[in-house]
N, C-alpha and C positions, 0 to 999 in steps of 0.2 A: 504493500500500500504506500501511497504518496503522502508526505507531510508537507503541506504548504505553511511555512512558518511566518508568513507575512501577507495578509490579504485584508483589504478594507471593505468588508461586506456591509459595513455601516454607511458607505458612501451612497449619495443620491442616485448614482447610475444604476443601482440595483433596486430602486424603489418599486419598479413595476413588476419585478419577478423574483424578488429576493428569496422567498420561500421555495420556489421551484428550483432555483439554482442550488441553494444550500441542501435541500432535501435530496437532490440528484447526485451529489458529489460522491458518496460511498459507492454507488453503482458505477461511477466513472473511475474508480480506483483511488479516490482521495479519502484517506481515512482520518486525517487530523488537519485542523486549520487553527492558526492563531490570528485573531483579529485585534490589531493594536489601536488604542485610542489616540486621538490627537488633541483633544480638549475635553471639556466636561461632557458635552452632548455625545460626541463619538465614543468616549469611554463608557458612558452609560449604555449606549446602544450595543457596543461590543459585549458588555456584560449581559444584556438582555438576550442577545443571540446565543451566547454561551449557555444560558439557562434553557434555551429552547431546543438546541441541537446537541446531541451527545458528542459529536465529533468536533465541535467548535469550542475553543478556549479563548480567553480574553487577556489583553494587556491594557493597562491604564496609564495615561501620561499626557503631557502637554508638548506638542510639536513646536519647534522653534519658530515656525512661520505664524503660529497662533499667539504671538506675544501680546497682541492688542487685548485679548480676552484674559490674560494672566493678571491676577490680582491677589490681595491679601487672603482671600478665601480659597485660593486654588490649592495650596498645600494641605490644609485641613481636609478639603474634599478628597484629594488624592489619597491621603492617609486612610481615609474611611473606605474608599472604593477598593484600594489595593488589598484590603483584608477580606474581600468578598470571595466566595467559592468560585473556583475555576479561573481565578486570576493567576497567571503563571509568569508575569514579567511586568516591569515598569517600562513603558514605551508607547508611543514612539517619541523619543527625546533626543536632543542633540543640538547641533549647530547648522545653520544654513545661511551662507553668505552670498548665495547666488542671487536671491531676490532682495536681500536686505543687508546692507553693511552699516547702517546707521544705529542699529540697536544691538551691537555685539555684546556690550556689557550686560544688557538684560537677558539676552539669550544664554550667556554663560551662567548668570545667576539661576535662571530656570533649570539649566542642565545640572548644575552642581547640587541644587537642592533636591532634585529628583534622584540623582545618583545616591545621595545620602539616605533618601527614603528607601531605595532598593536595598542598600546595605543593611539598614536597620531591620528590614523585613526578610532578609535572606533571599531576595529575588534577583534574577538576572535582569539586564537592561537590553533594550532594543534601541540601537543608536542610529540616528539619521545624521549623516555627515556629507554636506554638499558644499564644495569649494571652501572648506574649513578644516582641511586635514591637519595642519599644524596645531591649531588650537584644540581640536578634538582629541588628538593624541596626548597633548600636554595635560588636558583635564583628566582623561581616564587613567593616565599613568600616575596621577597623584594617589590613586587608590589601588594598590597592588592586589587587594583581595576582590576587587570588582570583576565580575564575569558577565558575558553577554555576547551579542552579535552586532557587528557592523553591517547593518541592513543595506542591501543593494551596493555592495562595496565598490567604490569608484577610485580608490587610491592606487598607488604604485605597488609593484612587487616588493619593494623595500619596505614600504609601510606595512604591507600584509605580513611580511616576515617578523616585524617587531610585534605586531598584535598576536600573531600565532605563538611566538616565543613566550608570551605572557598568558596563554591559555584562552584567547578569544576565538570565537567562531566568525566566519565570513558568510554573508548571504549573497546568493547569486540569483539573478532574475532574467527576464526576457532579453536584455541587451547582450547576454553572452552568445546569443544566437545570431546577432547582427554581423554581417560580413566584414564591416570595417572596424570591429571591436578587437583589435590585437592586444590591447592591454589586459582584457579578461583572460586570454590564454596565458599571458605572462604571469598573472596573479595565480591562476590555477596551477601553474607549473610548480609553484613553491608552497601550495596549500595541500596538506595531507588530507586524504579522504575523510579522516575522522574529525575534521574541522569544517567541513562543507555543509551548509544548509541551503535548501532550495526554496525559493519564494516566487510569488507572482507580483506582489504589490498591486493586486487587483483593486480597482478596475483599470489600472495603468500598465504601461510597459509590456504590452502583449508581444510574445516572441514571434519570430518567423515560424510558420507562414501565415500567421493571423495578425501580423503587425498592423496597427492602425485601428483595430477593432477593440471593443470592450474586452478586457482580460478577465479570466476566472481560473480557478485552481485546476480545472481539467486540462488547461494548456501547459501545465508543468511537464507533461511528457516531452515536449520539445526542448525544454531547458535540460531535463535529465539526459536526453539523448546526446545533446551537444557536450555536456560536461563529461559524460561517460566516454565519448569519443576522445576528448582531450586528455582524459586521465587513463585511457587504455583499459577500461573495464566495461562490462556489459551494462546496459541500462537497468536490468533487473538488480544487479549487484549495487549500483549507485543508489537506486531507489531504496533498497534495504538498508544501506549504510546511512543515508540521510534521514531515513525514518528513525533509526536508533539515535542519531546525533540530536535530532530535534527533541526526542523524548528525554534524552539525558540532560540537555541544557535546561529545558523547561520543567523538568521534574514530573513528567507524566508517566504513570505506570501503565 
């Protein structure tokens, strides 16, 4: 079975057929999904979906792009939500300088406070890092005991090696299937099988040959096929390994 470790089924793109999509996943070979929150509303929706579907788990967190809705009540709220049943991580949290370079200090404050919440609760983190590699590494390396995944990893092979040396997982999505993505092959070359997670980031980043359409967890077969090819294993073997990797990181029996 496939474990999609990062899919936003709380997103409005699924409003018309969310139940049909989620209910059909086990028959399509997808046995587990983690839905990460990005603010209060999406975290609550992720929790609601986890309560309705046995194969769905939730993460709760505040995405760096959602800094405008961050306020004094955000951390008490996250502390309460993170203790709920089927919450397996704090995320999606991190830094994003692609869209916004004016609020770096606030993004770092949000990131650090949520890291400390994860550490207090013994939960892993799901890290969003876009055009912020240096600062993201500097922050997570302050906490040697911190564990988690760099979602949709976009850094260099050298950055990957530093994270892997410290016990982190790397998440790979649809872009690994794109013909012009040579960096992904370089990163995968230094990433051992036991540190690979597969994700869709649904409804975004659909792989070839469905690029440009709404993504869902069933499309992970294309990501698995490509990674298996690059790593010299069968798709079935990669599917088994990444299933176990996800369960290990997120503490799912």
